[in-house]
C-alpha positions as CSV (number, residue, x, y, z in Angstrom):
1,M,28.6,1.6,6.2
2,L,26.7,0.7,9.8
3,D,28.9,-2.1,10.6
4,E,31.2,0.0,12.2
5,C,28.1,1.7,14.4
6,F,26.7,-1.2,15.2
7,L,29.4,-3.7,14.8
8,R,31.3,-2.4,17.8
9,S,34.4,-4.8,20.0
10,K,33.4,-2.7,22.8
11,P,30.0,-3.6,24.8
12,P,27.5,-1.1,24.0
13,P,26.1,1.4,25.9
14,P,22.9,1.1,27.8
15,R,20.3,0.8,25.6
16,R,17.6,4.2,25.9
17,G,14.3,4.2,25.6
18,L,12.0,6.1,23.2
19,P,9.6,7.6,24.2
20,F,5.7,7.7,23.8
21,F,3.7,9.8,21.7
22,P,0.4,10.5,23.2
23,D,-1.2,12.0,19.7
24,L,0.5,9.2,17.9
25,H,-1.5,6.5,19.5
26,T,-4.5,8.4,19.5
27,E,-4.3,9.0,15.7
28,V,-3.4,4.9,15.8
29,C,-6.3,4.5,17.6
30,R,-8.8,6.6,15.3
31,S,-8.3,4.4,12.5
32,W,-8.7,1.3,14.7
33,E,-11.9,2.6,15.2
34,K,-12.4,2.3,11.7
35,P,-10.5,-0.6,9.7
36,F,-11.6,0.8,5.8
37,S,-12.2,4.4,6.4
38,A,-7.7,5.4,5.9
39,R,-6.4,6.5,2.9
40,V,-4.6,4.7,0.4
41,H,-2.2,7.2,-0.3
42,S,-1.5,9.3,2.2
43,S,-0.1,13.7,0.6
44,A,1.8,13.6,4.4
45,T,3.4,10.0,3.3
46,L,4.9,11.6,0.3
47,H,8.1,13.1,1.7
48,Y,8.8,9.5,2.8
49,T,8.1,7.6,0.0
50,N,9.6,9.7,-2.5
51,V,12.8,7.4,-3.3
52,V,15.1,8.0,-6.6
53,G,15.0,4.7,-8.7
54,A,12.0,3.5,-7.2
55,A,9.7,2.7,-9.9
56,E,12.5,1.3,-12.1
57,H,13.3,-1.6,-9.1
58,G,8.9,-2.4,-9.7
59,Y,7.6,-0.7,-6.2
60,G,5.5,1.3,-8.0
61,V,3.1,-0.4,-9.5
62,M,2.5,-3.8,-10.0
63,P,3.3,-5.1,-13.9
64,R,0.6,-5.2,-16.7
65,V,-1.6,-9.0,-16.7
66,E,0.4,-10.8,-19.6
67,Q,-1.6,-12.7,-22.6
68,T,-1.0,-16.4,-21.4
69,L,-2.3,-15.1,-18.1
70,T,-5.6,-13.9,-19.7
71,S,-5.7,-16.7,-22.5
72,Y,-5.6,-18.8,-19.1
73,L,-8.4,-17.3,-17.1
74,S,-10.9,-17.3,-20.0
75,P,-9.7,-18.7,-23.2
76,G,-12.8,-18.2,-24.5
77,V,-12.4,-14.3,-24.8
78,A,-8.1,-14.8,-25.2
79,S,-7.3,-12.8,-28.7
80,S,-3.4,-12.5,-29.6
81,L,-4.9,-9.3,-32.1
82,K,-6.2,-7.2,-28.8
83,A,-3.9,-6.0,-25.4
84,P,-3.9,-8.4,-22.1
85,T,-7.4,-7.6,-20.0
86,L,-9.2,-9.1,-17.2
87,P,-12.6,-10.0,-19.1
88,T,-15.4,-10.9,-15.9
89,K,-16.0,-7.9,-12.8
90,P,-15.0,-10.0,-10.3
91,L,-10.9,-10.9,-11.8
92,R,-11.0,-6.9,-12.6
93,T,-11.8,-6.6,-9.1
94,T,-9.7,-8.8,-7.5
95,L,-6.8,-7.4,-10.0
96,A,-7.3,-4.1,-9.0
97,L,-7.1,-5.1,-5.1
98,V,-4.2,-6.6,-5.9
99,G,-2.7,-3.2,-6.9
100,K,-3.8,-1.7,-3.9
101,G,-1.7,-4.8,-2.3
102,Y,1.2,-4.1,-4.5
103,S,2.1,-0.2,-4.3
104,S,0.7,-0.5,-0.6
105,A,4.1,-2.7,0.2
106,G,6.2,-0.8,-2.3
107,Q,5.4,2.6,0.0
108,A,6.5,0.6,2.7
109,G,9.6,-0.5,1.5
110,A,10.2,3.1,0.0
111,C,9.7,3.8,4.2
112,L,12.0,0.7,4.4
113,H,15.0,2.8,2.4
114,T,14.3,6.2,4.3
115,M,14.1,5.0,8.0
116,A,17.2,3.3,7.0
117,V,19.2,6.2,5.6
118,L,17.7,7.9,9.0
119,Q,19.0,5.5,10.6
120,A,22.0,6.1,9.8
121,Y,22.3,9.3,10.0
122,Q,21.2,9.0,13.9
123,A,23.9,6.8,14.4
124,D,26.3,9.3,13.5
125,L,24.9,12.0,15.8
126,L,24.3,9.5,18.7
127,K,28.2,8.6,17.9
128,E,29.4,12.3,18.2
129,L,27.2,12.4,21.3
130,D,28.6,10.0,22.4
131,E,32.2,11.8,21.7
């Protein structure tokens, strides 16, 4: 789909620079001042991370901890009758942080899908402008 737009036989037109957005720069600088104040989920990101089929491909939530992993991490409390859980607070905290990182990576992947769709749409629009 994108091959026609980006793999041309003729030389590409001169590159155009993108505009600098001062409002965006102000917002980014504000988040850099307080690095841990950013929210994990923002309502504005829902438009860009809502990709059909993302949850089925593992973009949403980190998979549950397997029984073999919990048995290995703490063999004293491993039981085949219980649901697999991590026994100590440091392990649960680490798992929660890894889960947030996994969720953030899934959101970034979903945003990349959206960017690819928008890029294809933009390429079509630029092609129409050149004609």
